[in-house]
Backbone bond lengths (Angstrom), bond angles and torsions (degrees), N, CA, C in turn:
res aa  C-N    CA-C-N  psi(-1)  N-CA   C-N-CA  omega(-1)  CA-C   N-CA-C  phi
1 X - - - 1.519 - - 1.511 109.99 -
2 X 1.250 112.40 147.95 1.458 117.60 -178.62 1.508 116.61 -89.87
3 X 1.399 113.51 -21.16 1.448 117.46 -178.83 1.472 110.22 95.05
4 X 1.329 117.81 2.59 1.490 119.89 177.56 1.531 116.55 44.70
5 X 1.330 118.53 42.04 1.416 122.83 174.58 1.587 112.01 88.63
6 X 1.302 117.24 8.99 1.424 117.49 179.01 1.539 107.78 -81.80
7 X 1.315 117.11 152.39 1.462 120.98 -179.53 1.579 109.73 -77.52
8 X 1.298 112.38 161.34 1.448 117.12 178.71 1.540 111.87 -54.77
9 X 1.342 113.85 -39.89 1.489 119.89 179.72 1.559 110.08 -63.15
10 X 1.339 114.49 -41.53 1.462 118.81 179.91 1.545 112.42 -62.63
11 X 1.392 114.70 -40.97 1.447 121.32 178.73 1.563 109.34 -65.90
12 X 1.328 115.77 -37.21 1.455 118.50 180.00 1.541 112.04 -70.08
13 X 1.326 114.61 -34.08 1.471 116.06 176.14 1.564 111.76 -66.18
14 X 1.307 114.23 -44.15 1.460 118.94 -179.86 1.548 107.82 -65.44
15 X 1.293 121.48 -36.48 1.465 126.03 179.34 1.553 108.74 -63.07
16 X 1.275 113.87 -45.49 1.524 121.58 -178.78 1.543 107.87 -61.50
17 X 1.348 115.48 -38.55 1.444 116.59 -178.98 1.540 115.30 -71.43
18 X 1.332 117.08 -18.52 1.421 122.05 -178.52 1.551 109.54 -78.64
19 X 1.307 120.20 -17.73 1.397 122.74 -173.74 1.502 112.12 -81.56
20 X 1.386 112.98 155.20 1.456 118.95 173.56 1.567 106.78 -89.53
21 X 1.269 115.93 146.79 1.488 120.32 -178.08 1.558 107.82 -117.26
22 X 1.300 116.64 135.32 1.441 123.44 -175.88 1.518 114.87 -73.08
23 X 1.264 115.66 -24.71 1.515 116.75 -176.34 1.481 111.24 -177.76
24 X 1.360 115.43 176.12 1.474 118.44 -176.88 1.540 110.52 -60.61
25 X 1.250 114.69 143.62 1.535 121.35 174.96 1.545 110.18 86.02
26 X 1.245 121.78 -19.03 1.509 121.52 179.65 1.441 112.47 -59.24
27 X 1.351 114.08 -49.47 1.565 119.34 -177.39 1.539 109.56 -62.90
28 X 1.322 115.22 -48.35 1.489 119.27 179.90 1.509 113.15 -58.05
29 X 1.307 114.55 -40.19 1.523 120.27 176.41 1.518 109.06 -62.71
30 X 1.334 120.03 -43.10 1.428 122.85 178.95 1.451 109.76 -62.63
31 X 1.321 119.90 -43.74 1.426 124.24 -179.60 1.514 109.45 -56.89
32 X 1.293 116.44 -47.64 1.501 119.39 176.10 1.547 114.52 -61.82
33 X 1.320 111.10 -50.29 1.499 115.12 -175.49 1.463 117.90 -73.36
34 X 1.386 115.45 -43.00 1.402 118.98 -175.21 1.516 114.88 -88.88
35 X 1.371 117.75 -32.33 1.427 122.21 -179.02 1.510 112.90 -102.44
36 X 1.350 116.03 -16.89 1.447 118.91 176.19 1.553 112.30 70.28
37 X 1.361 116.13 33.63 1.483 118.78 179.64 1.489 109.31 -138.18
38 X 1.283 115.07 158.50 1.514 119.10 176.94 1.482 108.62 -78.71
39 X 1.357 115.69 150.05 1.456 121.26 -174.24 1.555 110.94 -54.75
40 X 1.323 119.16 -39.98 1.468 120.52 -175.71 1.570 108.77 -57.51
41 X 1.342 115.63 -47.24 1.416 118.16 179.73 1.566 110.89 -63.47
42 X 1.296 113.88 -40.69 1.503 119.16 -179.36 1.539 107.21 -57.40
43 X 1.317 119.81 -48.51 1.457 121.96 -176.03 1.580 109.35 -67.54
44 X 1.258 117.17 -33.68 1.482 122.05 178.48 1.590 105.49 -62.35
45 X 1.320 116.37 -47.46 1.499 119.73 179.85 1.486 112.97 -64.48
46 X 1.342 112.99 -40.97 1.499 116.74 -179.97 1.461 111.33 -65.44
47 X 1.351 117.90 -42.61 1.482 118.11 178.22 1.522 113.07 -61.02
48 X 1.349 118.18 -36.07 1.422 122.15 178.02 1.517 107.20 -68.51
49 X 1.312 120.69 -41.21 1.454 121.85 -179.04 1.561 111.91 -62.84
50 X 1.305 115.22 -32.89 1.455 117.92 -179.20 1.573 113.72 -61.19
51 X 1.332 111.68 -25.12 1.475 120.53 175.50 1.478 117.83 -95.12
52 X 1.298 116.08 3.73 1.480 125.07 -177.75 1.480 111.34 -95.47
53 X 1.326 118.62 116.84 1.484 121.23 -176.19 1.583 110.44 -63.31
54 X 1.282 117.61 -24.54 1.472 118.15 177.37 1.596 111.91 -70.42
55 X 1.326 114.61 -35.04 1.493 117.39 176.32 1.545 109.43 -67.54
56 X 1.305 115.79 -38.64 1.508 119.84 178.54 1.469 108.90 -63.08
57 X 1.351 116.99 -43.53 1.494 118.27 -178.16 1.545 108.43 -68.11
58 X 1.311 119.00 -34.22 1.454 117.75 -176.43 1.540 112.85 -76.70
59 X 1.360 118.88 -35.79 1.390 121.08 -173.43 1.549 110.45 -146.32
60 X 1.360 115.85 67.57 1.530 116.66 -173.78 1.437 117.69 -58.63
61 X 1.354 117.30 -32.83 1.494 120.71 179.68 1.456 111.79 -64.06
62 X 1.331 119.62 -52.83 1.438 122.99 -179.28 1.528 111.53 -65.71
63 X 1.305 116.98 -46.77 1.508 118.78 -179.96 1.514 112.23 -61.52
64 X 1.324 116.56 -44.05 1.521 117.72 179.68 1.511 110.00 -69.71
65 X 1.303 123.37 -33.94 1.481 125.08 174.87 1.527 108.45 -62.34
66 X 1.280 118.66 -48.04 1.447 122.30 -176.77 1.532 111.86 -68.82
67 X 1.333 116.36 -34.84 1.476 120.60 172.81 1.501 112.02 -61.04
68 X 1.347 114.84 -39.69 1.538 116.93 178.66 1.478 108.91 -67.40
69 X 1.304 119.71 -44.66 1.467 122.04 177.70 1.547 112.65 -57.24
70 X 1.367 113.90 -46.37 1.458 119.61 177.94 1.487 112.78 -58.31
71 X 1.337 115.66 -46.21 1.422 121.70 179.42 1.568 113.87 -62.43
72 X 1.296 114.41 -43.14 1.477 116.13 179.61 1.520 111.02 -68.53
73 X 1.319 119.05 -31.13 1.457 118.86 175.14 1.546 111.67 -69.57
74 X 1.309 116.06 -34.59 1.472 119.18 175.44 1.446 111.34 -64.14
75 X 1.325 118.26 -39.03 1.481 122.21 -176.32 1.550 109.33 -72.06
76 X 1.307 117.85 -24.54 1.487 121.29 179.89 1.517 112.07 -73.52
77 X 1.352 116.23 -24.25 1.497 120.94 -177.11 1.490 111.20 -74.66
C-alpha cells in the first residue's frame, strides 16, 4: 500500500495503533522511543488522523475501531 498520500509519520502512527500492548506505559514508551515524540503530541496527531479520509482509506479497520472508541468516550462525558 502506498498510504494514499499520508506522511511516513502518519503511517507510523497508524502502525503503532495496530499493535497489541502488554501493559500500561508500553505504548507511551514506544511513542517516545520509536517515533521520538511525547504522548500528548502523538494523541493530537492520532485524533487528526481519525478524521482524515486518507487514513480511513489506508487502514479502515484500525481507523473505524478508534473512531468507535473515541465516540464512546465522548458519550461518557
